Backbone as a chain_set.jsonl record, in Angstrom:
{"seq": "XXXXXXXXXXXXXXXXXXXXXXXXXXXXXXXXXXXXXXXXXXXXXXXXXXXXXXXXXXXXXXXXXXXXXXXXXXXXXXXXXXXXXXXXXXXXXXXXXXXXXXXXXXXXXXXXXXXXXXXXX", "coords": {"N": [[139.852, 97.474, 60.778], [140.924, 96.663, 64.037], [141.914, 93.436, 65.165], [141.904, 91.23, 67.907], [143.267, 88.539, 69.626], [143.308, 86.519, 72.327], [145.342, 84.301, 74.331], [146.564, 81.694, 76.521], [145.549, 81.592, 79.099], [144.561, 79.868, 82.164], [144.556, 77.454, 84.859], [146.018, 77.879, 88.004], [147.954, 77.496, 91.022], [147.985, 79.405, 94.078], [150.492, 81.836, 94.048], [151.577, 81.01, 91.699], [152.536, 81.158, 88.151], [151.663, 82.674, 85.053], [151.569, 83.258, 81.523], [150.121, 85.438, 79.415], [149.063, 85.878, 76.033], [148.463, 88.013, 73.239], [147.38, 88.223, 70.102], [147.713, 90.651, 67.683], [146.123, 92.124, 64.996], [145.403, 93.767, 61.896], [145.713, 96.354, 62.672], [146.091, 99.609, 61.811], [147.831, 101.461, 62.789], [150.928, 101.107, 64.025], [151.872, 102.017, 66.419], [149.848, 101.994, 68.19], [148.097, 102.363, 71.282], [147.984, 99.843, 73.725], [146.467, 97.433, 75.954], [145.84, 95.474, 78.974], [143.039, 94.106, 80.571], [141.222, 93.24, 83.515], [138.564, 91.245, 84.568], [136.894, 90.448, 87.256], [134.839, 87.817, 88.673], [131.465, 88.752, 88.534], [132.01, 91.446, 88.541], [133.039, 94.649, 87.089], [135.135, 95.492, 84.22], [138.55, 96.154, 84.721], [141.431, 98.09, 84.202], [144.668, 96.686, 84.116], [147.244, 96.721, 83.095], [149.201, 98.649, 80.849], [150.491, 99.476, 77.657], [151.943, 101.95, 76.069], [152.123, 103.78, 72.92], [154.671, 104.851, 72.737], [156.188, 103.071, 74.038], [156.209, 103.179, 76.783], [155.147, 101.971, 79.993], [152.458, 101.177, 82.246], [150.87, 100.336, 85.344], [148.252, 98.855, 87.301], [147.868, 99.412, 90.807], [147.426, 97.068, 92.183], [148.778, 95.085, 90.847], [151.367, 95.824, 90.485], [154.816, 95.184, 90.367], [154.38, 92.5, 90.137], [153.178, 91.804, 87.674], [154.062, 91.972, 84.206], [153.994, 93.826, 81.291], [154.494, 93.49, 77.822], [155.767, 93.579, 74.416], [156.249, 92.056, 71.228], [158.964, 92.573, 68.865], [157.935, 93.265, 66.375], [155.561, 94.307, 67.031], [153.277, 92.765, 66.931], [152.301, 90.996, 68.734], [151.068, 91.09, 71.963], [152.018, 90.756, 75.33], [151.387, 89.467, 78.63], [152.976, 88.926, 81.444], [152.448, 87.148, 84.305], [153.168, 86.984, 87.541], [153.6, 85.452, 90.801], [150.868, 84.909, 91.376], [147.628, 85.559, 92.766], [144.649, 84.53, 94.527], [142.744, 86.552, 94.177], [143.304, 87.482, 91.677], [141.917, 85.997, 89.944], [139.72, 85.531, 87.159], [138.399, 86.883, 84.059], [140.598, 87.832, 81.482], [141.236, 90.446, 79.35], [142.494, 91.52, 76.278], [143.138, 94.709, 74.928], [142.754, 97.349, 72.582], [143.451, 100.721, 72.023], [141.308, 103.285, 70.681], [141.87, 105.127, 67.829], [144.046, 107.706, 68.68], [143.923, 107.272, 71.36], [144.363, 105.633, 74.532], [143.231, 102.361, 75.572], [140.099, 102.188, 77.278], [137.894, 101.126, 79.905], [135.35, 101.611, 79.043], [135.576, 102.198, 76.406], [137.024, 100.838, 73.805], [138.738, 98.561, 71.584], [138.167, 95.145, 71.738], [139.454, 91.911, 72.665], [138.417, 88.427, 72.821], [138.792, 87.439, 75.299], [140.437, 85.62, 77.954], [140.477, 83.037, 80.36], [141.521, 83.079, 83.744], [142.308, 81.228, 86.549], [142.996, 81.169, 89.9], [143.868, 79.223, 92.494], [143.608, 78.821, 96.021]], "CA": [[139.538, 97.332, 62.191], [141.9, 95.817, 64.719], [141.454, 92.178, 65.753], [142.707, 90.831, 69.063], [142.977, 87.161, 70.022], [144.09, 86.174, 73.514], [145.581, 82.909, 74.68], [147.49, 81.51, 77.632], [144.916, 81.477, 80.405], [144.538, 78.536, 82.733], [144.389, 77.329, 86.314], [147.276, 77.742, 88.739], [147.829, 77.659, 92.459], [148.47, 80.65, 94.68], [151.928, 82.001, 93.881], [151.988, 80.504, 90.392], [152.873, 82.066, 87.049], [151.071, 82.473, 83.737], [151.903, 84.249, 80.514], [149.066, 85.631, 78.431], [149.459, 86.438, 74.747], [147.391, 88.63, 72.467], [147.76, 88.447, 68.719], [147.112, 91.89, 67.206], [146.154, 92.216, 63.546], [144.5, 94.747, 61.31], [145.933, 97.681, 63.236], [146.75, 100.469, 60.842], [148.869, 102.215, 63.477], [151.759, 100.202, 64.789], [152.146, 102.557, 67.747], [148.581, 102.078, 68.916], [148.166, 102.055, 72.709], [147.376, 98.552, 74.028], [146.382, 97.181, 77.388], [145.187, 94.289, 79.518], [142.001, 94.39, 81.556], [140.795, 92.109, 84.328], [137.18, 91.261, 85.02], [136.633, 89.436, 88.28], [133.445, 87.352, 88.631], [130.457, 89.662, 89.058], [132.487, 92.835, 88.588], [133.345, 95.267, 85.809], [136.51, 95.39, 83.728], [139.487, 97.138, 85.248], [142.733, 98.033, 83.571], [145.766, 96.235, 84.967], [148.537, 97.047, 82.501], [149.072, 99.387, 79.595], [151.706, 99.703, 76.894], [151.667, 103.068, 75.178], [152.809, 103.735, 71.642], [156.088, 105.21, 72.884], [156.85, 102.001, 74.77], [156.081, 103.319, 78.224], [154.193, 101.048, 80.607], [151.855, 101.565, 83.513], [150.213, 99.194, 85.976], [147.393, 99.071, 88.461], [148.599, 99.182, 92.058], [147.216, 95.7, 92.632], [149.645, 94.137, 90.136], [152.722, 96.361, 90.383], [155.828, 94.296, 90.912], [154.04, 91.098, 89.849], [152.835, 91.639, 86.258], [154.886, 92.704, 83.252], [153.424, 93.898, 79.952], [155.541, 93.663, 76.816], [155.329, 93.344, 73.048], [157.342, 91.606, 70.381], [159.561, 93.673, 68.114], [157.076, 93.635, 65.254], [154.336, 94.851, 67.621], [152.153, 91.931, 66.524], [151.821, 90.22, 69.866], [151.163, 91.713, 73.286], [152.142, 89.751, 76.373], [151.246, 89.827, 80.032], [153.579, 87.943, 82.337], [151.766, 87.255, 85.589], [153.937, 86.272, 88.552], [153.076, 85.474, 92.161], [149.434, 85.073, 91.241], [146.833, 85.466, 93.974], [143.254, 84.17, 94.226], [141.992, 87.733, 93.714], [143.605, 87.696, 90.258], [140.991, 85.149, 89.18], [138.738, 86.207, 86.323], [138.689, 86.969, 82.633], [141.567, 88.847, 81.089], [140.959, 90.919, 78.001], [143.422, 92.382, 75.569], [142.382, 95.837, 74.398], [143.463, 98.347, 71.797], [142.814, 102.019, 72.04], [140.696, 103.761, 69.44], [142.577, 106.317, 67.4], [145.248, 108.012, 69.449], [143.63, 107.093, 72.773], [144.602, 104.345, 75.164], [141.949, 101.704, 75.834], [139.39, 102.402, 78.535], [136.911, 100.076, 80.136], [134.119, 101.951, 78.332], [135.868, 102.576, 75.023], [138.201, 100.116, 73.328], [138.552, 97.352, 70.805], [138.38, 94.06, 72.692], [139.54, 90.516, 72.314], [137.335, 87.62, 73.38], [139.125, 87.155, 76.69], [140.965, 84.313, 78.355], [140.17, 82.888, 81.778], [142.576, 82.75, 84.7], [141.797, 80.774, 87.842], [144.059, 80.998, 90.874], [143.318, 78.558, 93.667], [144.382, 79.066, 97.245]], "C": [[140.512, 96.351, 62.826], [141.221, 94.561, 65.258], [142.441, 91.74, 66.827], [142.29, 89.429, 69.485], [143.897, 86.781, 71.166], [144.284, 84.664, 73.628], [146.464, 82.872, 75.92], [146.863, 81.442, 79.01], [144.952, 80.043, 80.911], [144.329, 78.579, 84.233], [145.745, 77.111, 86.969], [146.99, 77.868, 90.229], [148.369, 79.016, 92.888], [149.994, 80.712, 94.574], [152.451, 81.542, 92.532], [152.2, 81.596, 89.351], [152.121, 81.672, 85.789], [151.558, 83.568, 82.809], [150.781, 84.301, 79.483], [149.645, 86.251, 77.168], [148.239, 87.005, 74.048], [147.922, 88.923, 71.074], [146.993, 89.649, 68.196], [147.223, 91.928, 65.694], [145.17, 93.289, 63.091], [144.708, 96.158, 61.833], [146.702, 98.531, 62.24], [147.915, 101.221, 61.483], [149.659, 101.271, 64.363], [152.04, 100.722, 66.186], [150.866, 102.764, 68.54], [148.783, 101.688, 70.383], [147.378, 100.771, 72.983], [147.326, 98.325, 75.537], [145.752, 95.847, 77.711], [144.204, 94.725, 80.603], [141.592, 93.111, 82.26], [139.339, 92.306, 84.725], [136.965, 90.11, 85.984], [135.163, 89.007, 88.198], [132.487, 88.341, 89.273], [130.86, 91.12, 89.117], [132.777, 93.361, 87.188], [134.806, 95.098, 85.431], [137.352, 96.516, 84.296], [140.827, 96.973, 84.546], [143.794, 97.575, 84.552], [147.13, 96.606, 84.403], [148.308, 97.723, 81.159], [150.453, 99.582, 78.975], [151.391, 100.772, 75.867], [152.484, 102.947, 73.893], [154.285, 104.082, 71.714], [156.866, 104.169, 73.679], [156.76, 102.108, 76.278], [154.988, 102.398, 78.754], [153.63, 101.643, 81.894], [151.032, 100.391, 84.03], [149.269, 99.654, 87.077], [148.187, 98.741, 89.713], [148.534, 97.722, 92.486], [148.163, 94.699, 91.978], [151.078, 94.629, 90.012], [153.711, 95.43, 91.066], [155.57, 92.821, 90.642], [153.781, 90.846, 88.365], [153.765, 92.494, 85.407], [154.213, 92.657, 81.89], [154.551, 94.169, 78.96], [154.957, 93.351, 75.445], [156.508, 92.858, 72.239], [157.806, 92.758, 69.497], [158.679, 94.16, 66.967], [155.759, 94.254, 65.714], [153.095, 94.096, 67.126], [151.537, 91.159, 67.67], [152.085, 90.968, 71.158], [151.184, 90.607, 74.329], [151.813, 90.341, 77.741], [151.82, 88.681, 80.862], [153.039, 88.177, 83.73], [152.49, 86.369, 86.591], [153.272, 86.399, 89.92], [151.562, 85.708, 92.16], [148.71, 84.814, 92.555], [145.394, 85.094, 93.609], [142.443, 85.359, 93.715], [142.315, 88.117, 92.272], [142.693, 86.859, 89.365], [140.003, 85.987, 88.381], [139.12, 86.123, 84.86], [139.692, 88.095, 82.39], [141.354, 89.161, 79.62], [142.102, 91.789, 77.499], [142.589, 93.499, 74.935], [143.299, 96.771, 73.628], [142.702, 99.657, 71.868], [142.245, 102.372, 70.675], [141.345, 105.085, 69.062], [143.828, 106.505, 68.214], [145.064, 107.785, 70.948], [144.052, 105.713, 73.259], [143.261, 103.694, 75.488], [141.411, 102.056, 77.208], [138.347, 101.323, 78.682], [135.616, 100.34, 79.373], [134.35, 102.295, 76.874], [137.154, 101.908, 74.582], [137.767, 99.082, 72.312], [138.972, 96.186, 71.696], [138.633, 92.731, 72.014], [138.419, 89.751, 73.0], [137.577, 87.254, 74.837], [139.68, 85.764, 76.895], [140.839, 84.219, 79.871], [141.391, 82.467, 82.583], [141.912, 82.372, 86.023], [142.983, 80.514, 88.754], [143.447, 80.418, 92.142], [144.23, 78.762, 94.867], [144.889, 77.78, 97.84]], "O": [[140.877, 95.34, 62.226], [140.093, 94.616, 65.748], [143.655, 91.866, 66.667], [141.105, 89.16, 69.68], [145.116, 86.725, 71.003], [143.506, 83.871, 73.1], [147.039, 83.884, 76.319], [147.572, 81.254, 79.998], [145.323, 79.122, 80.183], [143.972, 79.612, 84.799], [146.524, 76.26, 86.539], [145.909, 78.295, 90.634], [149.108, 79.676, 92.157], [150.695, 79.775, 94.955], [153.643, 81.672, 92.251], [152.062, 82.787, 89.631], [151.96, 80.489, 85.492], [151.913, 84.663, 83.246], [150.528, 83.328, 78.772], [150.588, 87.041, 77.22], [147.12, 86.531, 74.244], [148.802, 89.764, 70.893], [145.763, 89.675, 68.252], [148.321, 91.779, 65.158], [144.241, 93.659, 63.808], [143.958, 97.066, 61.476], [147.832, 98.206, 61.873], [148.876, 101.579, 60.801], [149.134, 100.707, 65.323], [152.413, 99.943, 67.063], [150.805, 103.598, 69.443], [149.558, 100.78, 70.682], [146.242, 100.626, 72.531], [148.061, 98.958, 76.294], [145.2, 95.174, 76.841], [144.5, 95.588, 81.43], [141.613, 92.03, 81.671], [138.936, 93.385, 85.158], [136.867, 88.951, 85.582], [134.33, 89.766, 87.702], [132.672, 88.728, 90.427], [130.138, 91.944, 89.679], [132.761, 92.604, 86.218], [135.613, 94.619, 86.227], [136.929, 97.671, 84.346], [141.294, 95.856, 84.326], [143.819, 98.026, 85.697], [148.08, 96.789, 85.164], [147.361, 97.415, 80.436], [151.441, 99.819, 79.67], [150.658, 100.529, 74.909], [153.402, 102.133, 73.79], [155.067, 103.663, 70.861], [158.05, 104.35, 73.963], [157.201, 101.201, 76.983], [154.028, 102.085, 78.05], [154.247, 102.494, 82.534], [150.559, 99.56, 83.256], [149.465, 100.7, 87.696], [149.076, 97.89, 89.685], [149.477, 97.201, 93.082], [148.339, 93.591, 92.484], [151.925, 93.912, 89.48], [153.484, 94.953, 92.178], [156.436, 91.982, 90.888], [154.129, 89.783, 87.852], [154.198, 93.574, 85.811], [153.897, 91.579, 81.386], [155.445, 94.972, 79.223], [153.811, 92.918, 75.324], [157.65, 93.211, 72.531], [157.134, 93.784, 69.389], [158.688, 95.345, 66.634], [154.941, 94.674, 64.895], [152.027, 94.676, 66.928], [150.39, 90.719, 67.59], [153.201, 91.423, 71.409], [150.444, 89.629, 74.217], [151.945, 91.543, 77.972], [151.223, 87.61, 80.964], [153.158, 89.275, 84.275], [152.43, 85.143, 86.499], [152.491, 87.318, 90.168], [151.053, 86.589, 92.853], [149.118, 83.968, 93.352], [144.971, 85.328, 92.477], [141.541, 85.179, 92.896], [141.66, 88.993, 91.708], [142.713, 87.015, 88.144], [139.511, 87.012, 88.852], [140.034, 85.396, 84.473], [139.632, 89.156, 83.011], [141.299, 88.273, 78.771], [142.602, 92.667, 78.201], [141.475, 93.264, 74.466], [144.464, 96.956, 73.979], [141.475, 99.692, 71.784], [142.653, 101.823, 69.651], [141.373, 106.032, 69.848], [144.592, 105.561, 68.417], [145.971, 108.08, 71.727], [144.092, 104.753, 72.49], [142.261, 104.391, 75.66], [142.164, 102.203, 78.171], [137.958, 100.68, 77.707], [134.866, 99.408, 79.083], [133.404, 102.65, 76.171], [138.246, 102.352, 74.937], [136.584, 98.765, 72.191], [140.021, 96.241, 72.337], [138.106, 92.452, 70.937], [137.574, 90.339, 73.674], [136.661, 86.808, 75.528], [139.426, 84.851, 76.11], [141.065, 85.199, 80.581], [142.181, 81.622, 82.162], [141.067, 83.101, 86.543], [143.871, 79.729, 88.421], [142.609, 81.052, 92.783], [145.451, 78.861, 94.739], [145.559, 77.799, 98.873]]}, "num_chains": 1, "name": "protein.A"}
């Protein structure tokens, strides 16, 4: 079973930058689809960035041009570079791995414990 451990959250001001990391272990498939999800206070989890097994990336409209998802060469660590952060980016960020050949979904994924991001105005 895959294990995911996030780090790198914190508090920043509007327009600031953070880099989240997710250590991935136990994944039998190195080309497993991975992603980052955001859960704002009182709301459900929403996907913000995805890195497919073929290396292609996709982003939610709300973060396009500001967030970058990447992975180290060994595919052991997933990153989310968050630039020009806005107060609406506040919330928990979860690293997720798809199950089998599927990409992670808010209702079906392996999850990390999450890391908190607070953006003050």
